[in-house]
Structure formats: structure tokens, C-alpha cells
C-alpha atoms as one frame of an Amber mdcrd trajectory, in Angstrom:
protein
 146.636   0.477   4.841 146.994  -1.688   1.885 146.387  -4.679   4.178 142.974
  -3.292   5.332 142.008  -2.594   1.614 142.973  -6.061   0.513 140.755  -7.370
   3.558 137.765  -5.393   2.567 137.812  -6.233  -0.704 137.941  -9.797   0.028
 134.816  -9.353   2.301 132.974  -7.613  -0.442 133.808 -10.370  -2.936 132.534
 -12.891  -0.158 129.312 -11.071   0.276 128.904 -10.705  -3.542 129.268 -14.409
  -3.925 126.735 -15.153  -1.128 124.297 -12.923  -2.821 124.495 -14.489  -6.171
 124.261 -18.164  -4.476 121.210 -17.057  -2.467 119.739 -15.762  -5.759 120.306
 -18.941  -7.580 118.791 -20.962  -4.926 115.578 -18.654  -4.886 115.475 -18.870
  -8.878 115.876 -22.867  -8.736 113.017 -23.219  -6.237 110.839 -21.041  -8.083
 111.042 -23.100 -11.234 110.661 -26.135  -9.217 107.423 -25.003  -7.970 106.288
 -23.697 -11.298 106.869 -27.197 -12.735 105.004 -28.784 -10.032 101.981 -26.623
 -10.504 101.955 -27.163 -14.364 102.226 -31.015 -13.853  98.993 -31.094 -11.873
  95.905 -31.961 -13.505  92.885 -29.606 -13.633  89.906 -30.686 -11.430  86.574
 -28.981 -12.858  84.382 -27.727 -10.320  80.894 -29.022 -10.071  78.130 -26.905
 -11.867  74.671 -26.564 -10.111  71.751 -27.320 -12.392  69.428 -24.338 -13.209
  66.043 -24.461 -11.489  63.232 -25.808 -13.093  61.103 -23.491 -15.188  57.510
 -22.940 -13.664  54.696 -24.011 -15.824  52.524 -21.097 -16.972  49.192 -20.786
 -15.606  46.313 -21.132 -17.576  44.797 -17.744 -19.083  42.014 -16.162 -16.862
  39.895 -13.261 -18.236  39.894 -11.335 -15.077  43.493 -10.909 -15.393  42.871
  -8.825 -18.445  40.048  -6.834 -16.908  42.486  -3.808 -16.427  43.281  -4.040
 -20.211  39.879  -4.174 -21.441  38.895  -1.259 -19.095  41.466   0.991 -19.663
  43.766   2.319 -22.345  47.753   2.254 -22.509  47.614   6.026 -23.461  45.199
   7.180 -20.652  45.307   5.617 -17.284  42.495   7.458 -16.036  40.036   6.080
 -18.552  36.864   4.658 -16.592  34.393   2.501 -18.147  31.550   3.842 -15.911
  30.231   6.707 -17.735  29.669   9.839 -15.479  26.808  11.924 -16.826  27.335
  15.361 -15.685  24.502  17.637 -14.995  23.913  20.354 -17.346  25.015  23.768
 -16.122  22.439  25.961 -14.489  20.841  28.311 -16.807  21.916  31.881 -16.386
  19.197  34.016 -14.714  17.708  36.270 -17.353  18.255  40.031 -16.934  15.697
  42.127 -15.498  13.499  44.064 -18.160  13.424  47.644 -18.499  10.999  49.039
 -15.807   7.742  50.547 -16.819   7.071  54.400 -16.474   4.321  55.569 -13.741
   1.881  58.420 -14.508  -0.410  57.883 -11.987  -3.440  55.906 -10.553  -7.069
  55.958  -9.342  -7.788  54.142  -6.288 -11.750  54.589  -6.213 -13.953  51.694
  -5.784 -13.182  47.958  -5.743 -10.650  47.707  -8.593  -7.811  50.523  -8.291
  -6.212  51.198 -11.691  -2.587  52.418 -12.073  -1.498  54.083 -15.487   2.033
  52.959 -16.871   3.631  52.774 -20.129   6.178  50.143 -21.363   9.419  51.092
 -23.337   8.441  54.739 -23.912   4.998  53.867 -25.229   1.765  55.048 -24.750
   0.396  54.903 -21.096  -2.130  52.360 -20.470  -4.181  51.448 -17.490  -3.438
  48.198 -15.528  -4.916  46.186 -12.669  -3.496  43.615 -10.306  -2.619  40.537
 -12.258  -2.193  42.244 -15.850   0.611  41.766 -17.789   2.904  45.006 -18.114
   5.382  44.084 -20.806   7.515  41.220 -19.555   6.258  41.918 -15.997   3.213
  41.104 -14.239   1.565  43.595 -12.004   1.442  41.900  -8.371   0.417  44.956
  -6.189   0.676  48.692  -6.015  -0.193  51.330  -3.500   0.335  54.944  -3.075
   4.029  54.519  -2.332   5.376  51.623  -4.175   4.547  49.096  -6.809   5.519
  45.287  -7.039   6.157  43.580 -10.431   7.043  40.025 -11.077   9.229  38.587
 -14.087  10.730  35.199 -14.790   8.070  33.236 -13.012   9.695  33.709  -9.727
  11.495  37.122  -9.543   9.806  39.867  -7.925  10.778  43.803  -7.626   9.551
  46.392  -5.797   9.831  50.112  -6.600   9.066  53.240  -5.255   6.670  55.071
  -7.644   9.035  58.294  -7.282  11.810  56.114  -9.061   9.860  55.158 -12.031
   7.809  58.154 -12.262   7.630  60.019 -15.649  10.057  62.930 -16.019   8.700
  66.137 -17.041  11.253  67.062 -19.233  10.913  63.823 -21.112   7.314  63.360
 -21.877   6.001  60.154 -23.428   5.508  60.587 -27.267   1.981  59.033 -26.630
   0.958  61.016 -23.713  -1.127  64.017 -24.977  -3.060  66.502 -22.910  -6.516
  65.541 -22.143  -8.864  67.525 -23.883 -12.442  67.523 -22.890 -15.138  68.813
 -25.297 -18.791  69.800 -24.539 -21.290  71.144 -26.724 -22.867  74.334 -25.482
 -26.776  73.969 -25.047 -28.729  76.098 -27.643 -30.925  79.019 -26.357 -34.544
  78.584 -26.359 -35.811  78.792 -30.028 -32.261  78.560 -31.464 -31.631  75.632
 -34.080 -30.793  72.293 -32.575 -27.228  71.094 -31.889 -27.130  69.397 -35.264
 -27.391  72.801 -36.816 -23.780  73.935 -35.635 -23.799  74.668 -32.009 -20.522
  76.118 -30.609 -17.778  73.608 -29.324 -15.631  74.631 -26.594 -12.527  72.939
 -25.157 -11.871  72.457 -21.507  -8.087  72.014 -21.668  -5.946  73.138 -24.498
  -6.680  73.212 -28.427  -8.615  70.398 -29.956  -6.660  67.934 -31.748  -7.389
  66.608 -35.292  -9.442  63.840 -33.559 -11.810  66.125 -31.903 -15.382  65.294
 -32.523 -17.601  66.700 -35.131 -20.489  68.828 -33.806 -22.876  66.305 -34.789
 -21.028  63.268 -33.153 -21.412  61.848 -29.548 -17.952  60.673 -29.262 -15.704
  63.032 -27.655 -11.784  63.675 -28.229  -9.130  60.969 -28.193  -7.590  60.118
 -24.844  -5.171  57.804 -26.248  -5.085  53.937 -25.820  -8.265  53.519 -28.018
 -10.623  55.592 -25.510 -12.406  58.867 -26.301 -14.368  61.397 -23.911 -17.924
  61.812 -23.734 -19.743  64.931 -24.616 -21.314  66.695 -21.932 -24.704  67.120
 -23.679 -24.718  63.306 -25.002 -27.713  61.569 -23.817 -27.330  58.285 -25.371
 -27.537  55.200 -23.297 -24.636  52.993 -22.297 -23.762  50.555 -24.723 -24.564
  52.718 -27.681 -22.185  52.069 -30.735 -21.350  55.297 -32.632 -18.437  55.275
 -35.286 -17.079  51.995 -34.030 -17.060  53.053 -30.302 -19.080  51.601 -27.600
 -20.460  54.099 -24.841 -19.532  52.964 -21.240 -20.762  54.361 -18.224 -19.478
  53.444 -14.581 -20.578  54.555 -11.334 -18.045  55.556  -8.727 -18.057  57.520
  -5.284 -17.204  60.679  -7.082 -20.482  60.061  -9.378 -20.800  58.699 -12.864
 -17.888  58.402 -15.319 -18.301  58.137 -18.922 -16.023  57.233 -21.695 -15.830
  55.499 -25.244 -14.121  52.471 -25.888 -13.538  50.613 -29.416 -16.243  48.408
 -30.137 -15.215  44.693 -30.477
């Protein structure tokens, strides 16, 4: 056993010696290669020259057109001024409709009685102004009114008819007054003939016994006294007598003299 151990130890020593010798050879080769590299002279690499700088082009005004027309803070600016059309005017509201009281369709020129804004009723013919409206046409069922130059409205007379429970302040009952003729041998009418009312009591505007002008009908018109014989055109107390002939006979009333 001792002999085998001795041989093994000798083999290990030989192997260790061989490794040390190989390591030294590798070290020597490395140092020799290093020395050879360090002894070589450095060769600089060729450097390419930079490309030539192009010459600037001359300034042209067209190149700055966008700058002149636009601003840096608003790219949507446009030098072309856009004139926007004015907005259409809002349509004016339709005025309040007049109130219907009646009509007279006798003869060539029919008449309709209307009131505007709760005022006194007046008579109108086709083409007259009725407040903010213009009377275009009417018949027994409807009335057509124009407003705002181009607007028209057609209404049933029943829709704008005056309410019975809301009479107009200016609408007064018609009071006809006549003077009873004096009997033969009695004093003349100027001496106090009896005055009678056809409908309702006499108002404060009733005519005097010695006046030819009748009771106030409203809208500046007064009735005629039945015994009045003054001719048409007579002016009494600022009123002018008007006598017209219709299919039903003669019609008489007094209007304010102009």
C-alpha cells in the first residue's frame, strides 16, 4: 500500500508541475503580445470633410404671405372679411282682435260695428283702419283683418262677438227721442211739448225740447227728432244733419261739424 501511495503522490506532483509550467508559458505569451501591441504606432483614420453649407436664397415676399395674413395665436384668421347678413327680424305679435257688435249690409257700402281695446264701438267699411289692423273684408259669418303689411287673419264673428256679461264701457243703449205733435190750437213745440223716449230713460245728453238734435248715440253721432223738419246739411249746436236714402227708406242722424 505504501508503494501505491508513493506512486500516486509522484504522479500528482508531476501533474502540478506540468500545470505550473503551462501557466507560465501562457503568461509569457500574453506579455509578449502586449508588448508587441504597445510598440505599434497609432495610425489615425481619415475624417471626411463636412458637406458644404448651401447658400441662403434671397428673401421673397410671397414666402411671408401666410405670416402677413394670419396671426401666430389664431390660425383660423382670414384676411377676407365675411359680412354676415343681419338676422331676420322677429315677427311682431298679432295685436288684440277687435270686438264685434253688428253690421249693416244695406246698399252699396256695408258697415260693420267694432270696438278696439274695449273702447267705444265704431262703424267701419272695407279698407278702414281698425286699430293696428286693416279691414279687408267681412260677411255675415267671418271677418278678414290684415296686419304687419303681409299678415292676414280670418275670424268667425261668433269668436269676437261682444260678450253679454261684459258690455263695453262706451256701449250705451240707443235712446230715440221724439217730440209729440201739439194738438190744434195748442202752443207750438217751443212752448214745452212733451218729450217721450223710445227705449230706456233719457241720458244727460238728451236734447232739449227746443233742440232739433236728438240723443247721443256714441262715437260723436246723435239721433234725429221725429218732428224735425230741418233740411240736410243744417248745423245746430256744432252738429250737421245727414240724411241718407236706403232700401228701408230715409235714415237721419247728426254728426259733428268739421
